C-alpha positions in Angstrom: 8.0 15.1 16.3 5.3 16.1 14.0 6.6 13.4 11.7 6.8 10.7 14.0 3.4 11.3 15.6 1.8 11.6 12.2 3.2 8.3 11.3 1.7 6.6 14.3 -1.5 8.3 13.7 -1.4 6.7 10.3 -0.7 3.4 11.3 -3.2 3.2 14.2 -5.9 4.7 12.1 -5.0 1.8 9.3 -5.0 -1.0 12.2 -8.2 0.1 13.1 -9.8 0.1 9.6 -8.5 -3.5 9.5 -10.0 -4.3 12.7 -13.5 -3.0 11.8 -13.8 -3.7 7.9 -11.8 -7.2 8.0 -12.4 -8.7 11.3 -8.6 -9.2 12.2 -7.1 -9.2 15.9 -5.5 -5.9 16.9 -1.9 -7.6 16.8 -2.7 -9.0 13.4 -3.8 -5.3 11.9 -1.1 -3.4 13.5 1.7 -5.7 12.0 -0.1 -5.5 8.6 -0.8 -1.7 9.2 3.3 -1.1 9.6 4.1 -3.0 6.9 1.8 -0.9 4.4 3.6 2.1 5.9 7.2 0.6 5.3 6.2 -0.5 1.6 4.6 3.1 0.8 7.6 4.6 2.1 10.1 2.6 0.4 7.8 2.9 -2.9 8.8 7.0 -2.9 12.4 6.0 -2.5 13.1 3.1 -5.2 11.6 -0.1 -6.8 10.0 -2.3 -4.3 9.5 -6.2 -4.6 6.4 -7.1 -2.5 4.0 -9.8 -2.3 0.3 -9.5 -1.7 -2.9 -11.9 -2.1 -5.3 -11.4 -4.8 -9.1 -11.4 -4.5 -9.0 -14.9 -6.2 -6.9 -16.1 -3.1 -3.7 -16.7 -5.4 -0.6 -14.8 -4.2 0.8 -12.0 -6.5 4.7 -11.0 -6.9 4.9 -7.5 -7.7 7.5 -4.7 -8.5 6.4 -1.4 -7.7 7.2 2.3 -7.1 5.7 5.6 -6.6 9.1 7.6 -7.0 8.1 10.4 -9.3 11.1 10.1 -11.9 10.1 6.6 -12.4 6.6 6.9 -13.0 4.9 8.4 -16.2 3.4 12.0 -16.2 -0.3 12.0 -15.3 -2.4 13.3 -18.5 -5.4 15.4 -17.3 -6.8 15.2 -14.0 -7.7 12.4 -11.7 -11.4 12.9 -10.9 -12.0 9.5 -9.5 -13.3 8.9 -5.6 -10.4 7.8 -3.5 -10.5 4.7 -1.8 -8.6 4.2 1.2 -8.6 0.8 1.4 -6.4 0.3 -1.6 -2.8 1.2 -2.1 -2.1 2.3 -5.8 1.3 1.9 -7.2 3.2 1.9 -10.4 4.0 -1.7 -11.9 7.3 -1.2 -13.4 7.0 -4.9 -15.3 3.6 -3.9 -16.7 4.3 -0.1 -17.1 0.7 0.4 -15.6 -0.9 1.7 -12.6 -1.9 -1.1 -10.3 -3.5 -1.6 -6.8 -3.9 -4.1 -4.0 -6.2 -4.1 -1.0 -4.0 -2.9 1.9 -5.7 -5.7 4.2 -4.0 -8.6 1.7 -0.5 -7.3 1.9 1.8 -10.1 2.7 5.7 -8.9 2.9 8.1 -7.0 1.3 11.0 -8.8 0.0 
């Protein structure tokens, strides 16, 4: 029960963030929030093909993962400030860490 409640909390928190910061309607924000939760969960299990809109307006097709045995080991510590508006992922085509704005996620293939 806790896992389900925690997931719903994350969806609602993300949706309200989209409403406040991006001016989305609640319906639109909930759809994108659920999509973000789904892509993050899928990336922890496998390589995922997804699409997002870049800041310049173009559409990017990405193949990314967060699965621990597919990403390289991190060297040193990560002292950077965390940004809750972006999703980081390991791009399996470029073999580099990348990120996209959560509000710009379009779909999962």
